[in-house]
N, C-alpha and C positions, 0 to 999 in steps of 0.2 A: 713807137711801140711801147705800150705801158707794160712794164715787167712786174707790176705789183702782185700779179698772181703767182710769180715764181717763189720758190722757197727762200731765196736770198732776202727779200724784203721782210718776210715774216720772221725769219730767224735772226736777222740783225736787230729788229725791233723787239722783239720779244722771244693621253689618257688622263682624267680630271686632276690627279695629283700633279701632273706636269704643269698645269696652269693654276695652281693654288695661289691665293694672294701672297705677294712677295713680302718678305721681312727685310727691311733696309737696315744695314749695319753701318756704324761709323767708319771714316778715313779718307794726280791722275793715276790709275793703275790699281787702286784698292777699293774696297767697299766704301760707299758714300751714304750720307744721310738722306732720308726721304725728302722729296720736294715739299716745300711749305706752301702756304696759301697764295703767295705772290708768284709762284712759278707755274708754267704750263708744260705738260708732257706732250710733245708734238711728234708727228710723222713716224708712228711705230712701223718697224720693218722686222718681221720674224725671220730667223734663220730657217731655211727650207727643210732641214733635217736634224735639228737639235733644239733643245728648249731654251733658246736665247732670243731676246727681242731687243733690237737697237732702237733707240728713240732719242729725240733732241730735247734736252731740258732747257727751257727758255726762261731767263729771269725777267723781272720788270725792267723797263727802259731805265738806263742810267745806273743799274746795279753794278757794284764792284765785286759781287760774289763770284768766286772762281769755279763754282760747281757747274756753270752752264757749259753746254757742249753735248757731244754724243755720249750717251750712256748705254750700257748693255745690262739688261735685266735677265738674270738667270732664274727661270721659274722653277727649276728643279732644286738648285742649291739655295734658292730664296735669297739671293744677293743682288746688289746693284752696284755698278762701278762706272766711273767716268773714264772713258778710253781716249777721248780727244777733246781737249778744252778749246773753247772759242767758237767763232762763227764758221759755218760750212754751208754749202749750197744744197748738197744732197748726199745720199749714201745708199748702198745696198750690199747684200751678202754674196760672196762667191760660193755657190753650192758645194757641199762636201768639205768645207773648211771653216776655220774660225777666223776668217779674213773678211774685212769689209773693203768695198770700193768706195772711195770718198772723193767728191768733187768740191774743190775749195781753192780760192785764190788763183783761178785760171789754170789749175792743174787737175788731172785725174790721177789718183794714186791708190795704192793698196795700203791697208792698215792691218798688220798682224796683231791679233788680240793677245797672243801669248807673250810677245816681246814689245808690243806697242811701237814697232818700227814701221816707218812709211817708205814706200818705193814708188817713184814716179812711173806712170804708164804713158802719159801724154801731156803736152802743154796745149790747152784748149779751153776756152770758156765753156762751162757745162753746168747744167741744172737738171734736176729731176731724173737721175740716172736709174737704170734698170739693167740687171745682169741676166743674160739668157740662162736657161735651165742647165746647159752644159758648161757654163762659166766662160765660154769663148768670146762672147760679144757683149758689149756694153752700149745700150741705147741711152741717149740723153737729148735734151733740147738746149738750144743756144741761138744766138742771133744769126739769121741767115741773110741772103741777099735782099729779101723783102721784109720779113718779120721773123718771129720765132719759128725755127725749123727743127726737124728731127735728124740726128746724126747717129751713126753706129761706129764704134771703135772695135776693131778686130784685134783681140789681145795676141793672136798668133803671129801677126805680121806688123802690128802697130799702125795700120791704115785707118783713117777716119773718112767716112763717106756720108754725104748729105743725101738722105733717102726721101726727102720731101717731094711729093709727086706733083705739086701744083702751087698756086700762089696763096693758098689758105695759110692761116697761122696755126701751127701745131705745137702742142705742149703736152707734158705729162706722159711720155711714152712708157709702156710696160709690156714685156713679152707675154704672149698668150700661151700659157702652159708650155708643153714641150715643142711647140711649133716654131716656125720662122716668122710668124706674124707678130705685129705689135698692135695694141690698142692705144689710142691717143685721143686727146681732146682737140678738135679742129674748129676753127672759128673764121668766118668771113663776114663781110657786111650784110650778107643775106642768109647765112646759115651758121649754126653752132651745134655741136654735139659730139658724140663718141664715134670713132671710126676705126676700122681695121686697116692697117698698112702692112705691106711686105717690103723687106729690104731689096727684093728683086725689081721693084718698080711696078709691080702688078697693080691694076686699078684698085682703088680703095673702096671699102664697103661702109656705108653709113649705118650705124646701129641706133642712134637716138638723135633727135633734134629738139632743142629746147632753148628758151630765152633766159633760163636760169643758170647761174654760174655753176660749172661742172669742173671737178678736179680729181686727181689721183685715182684714175680707174685701174683696177687690177683684175686678173682672172684667176679662177681656181686652178689647181694643179693639172686638171684634165682639160682646161680651157673652155668648158661648156657653161660657166657661170661668171657673172661680172659683179664686182663691188665698186662703188665710187661714192664720193661726197658731193652733195648737190644743195645749193641754196646761196642766196646773195650775201648773207651775213652769218656769223657764228651763232646768232640768236635763232635763226630759222633753218640752219643747215641740217640735212639728214644723211644718214648712211643708207644707200640704196642698193638693193639686190635685184639682179635680172639674169635670165638665161640668155645665152648668145644666139639661140635659134629664133625665138619669138620676141625677145627683148621685153617681156612682160615685167614691169617694174613693181617693186614692193619696198616701201619705206620701212626701215628696221628700227632706227633709234636716232635721237638727236646726236649730232656729231660735230665736234669742234672744227676739224678741218680734214681728217683723213682716217682711213681704215684699210685693212687688208686681210688676206687669208692666213690662217694658222696651218701648220702641217698636221692637222687633225681633220677628220671628216666633218663637214658642216660647222666649222668653227672659224671665227674671225676675231681680230683685235682692232680696236679703234680708240680714239680719244673723245671723251664726252665733256661738255661744259658742266662744271659743278661750282658750288659756292667756294671751293678751295682751289680754283683754277682748273685747267683742262687736265683730266686724269685718264689713265689707260684702263680699258675694260675689255673683257672677252665677251663674245655673244654667240649663243647657239642659233644658227641660221634657220633651224627647223622650228624651235619653240619661241625664238625671239627673246629668250631670257639672257640678261646681261649680268656679268659678275665683275666686281672691281678687282684690278690687279694692284692698285696702289691705294 
């Protein structure tokens, strides 16, 4: 199984006022300087109910700069800080809190942003995690009996369940709005695309089929619209929007590798390739107008 599409490889190698451009201030745990031209801002994850965006600041290969790791951009206070230095596999917010779930080094743990303390939830290989809207379940992908599979950790009892329904390879799980469904990227020798899965083991529903690399699907808060990144390289990758009923697709903007919804109507955040590395932008999904955050 080629795991190059997982975050691990990429990360080791390298209202309007709410989202005004951020001012980066000097100073893990305090404000930090803005990324320079050799850095990439990757995998933005907005908090669902507050003006915070977690992202991974990736340095050039071989860099000894200690600023690389998970950063949190406060778009209201206009500050940016490093909250966890070093390599990680993935992260997501626990709704209603200033706490991240972080997958790193064979562990799934929480990171309290107020104290920067970490607490283990489980010992398990994990990539591309997604926290359910009630904060009770964490979906992630990891190596299964055949290839990449989707697992769900129940935070209430600590159980981990493999919910993969068949022998396809599944990656990039994300909860669908307030439902118990997940949207995933599924791949087999004869099919590839986006699918809906349910932890109950109900039959999957195929949403798209494509021969082009697809990654990081997410749905709107209501679950009726989809965003994902699509393209074989960072030079031709696009941020794509579709509704979940007809799955009519619309390319929005060049996208370095991922984008997702903001907690505002018809707004998203994504990273775009620029002459100064990958940078975070917001985009109005109705007008298509993008605005730089960095």
